[in-house]
N, C-alpha and C positions, 0 to 999 in steps of 0.2 A: 503494499499500499504506500509507503514512504517513497519507494522508488517512483511509482507512479506518479505522486503528488510533485516530486523533485523534477521529472520530466515534463510535466503539463506546462504547455505554452497557449494561452488563449490567442486567438485570432484578433488582433487589435484593430484590423480593417472590416471586420465583419460588421454588416449594417450600414457601412458607409456609402454614400451614393458614387464615391470615386476610389479606385483602387490605386495606390501609389506604388511606383517602381524607381529604384535608384540604379542609375545606369553609369557606368565609365567605359572609356574607349578601349582601355586594355584589361585583359583578364587578369593581370598581375596584381591589379589595384582591388579586384572583387573581395579578398579575405579582408582587406582593412574597411572598406566601405560596408561590406556586410556587418560587421561588429558595430559600426555605427547605427546602421539601420535597423538592426534586430531588435533594439530596445523600444523601437516605435512600431514594429512588425512591418517593417518594409524590406520586402528582399531585394538584393542586390545583383545584377547582371552585368556581362559584359556587352557592349553594343557590337561587337565584332570588329573593331578598329574603324579606321577612317571611311573605307570603302567595302566593309564586310557586311555581307547581306544575310547570313545565317542568324546572326543573333536578332537583327531586326524581323526576320520572319518568324523567329520564336516568340518575339515579344508580341508581334500580329495574332499568333495563335493563343497566347495566353490572354490577350485581351478579349477575342471572341470567346473563348471558354468560360472567361469570368462572367460574361453577361451584364457587365456594367462599363461605364467609361473607365480608362485608365489614364492617369498623369504621370509623365517620366520626368524624373528629376536627374538631370544630366549633368554630372560632375565632369567639366572639361579643365584639365590641368594645362598650363602654358606650354607650348612646344609649336614645333613644326607639324604640319599635316603631311600625307603622302604627296601632296601635290606642291610643297614648298611653303603653303601658306601658313602665316603665324596664327595661332588660335590662343586665345586667352579670356 
């Protein structure tokens, strides 16, 4: 019983009109941002990089399956994109 209670996590986004996701470009940042978002019930995902489509496709599938609007909180760290444009 104690183990079950210790492992229990309520869905902090249940009943909310909008589901939040935290995104970052690089998968290497996901563990750090996941720790930040977990206290608020916000999952973190990699957007698949500057021109990656898989992460964006997966996000669209999650949004459709969730049955409500999804708001993306996109963390952009300063640097150069694949096309050489400075992002900040």
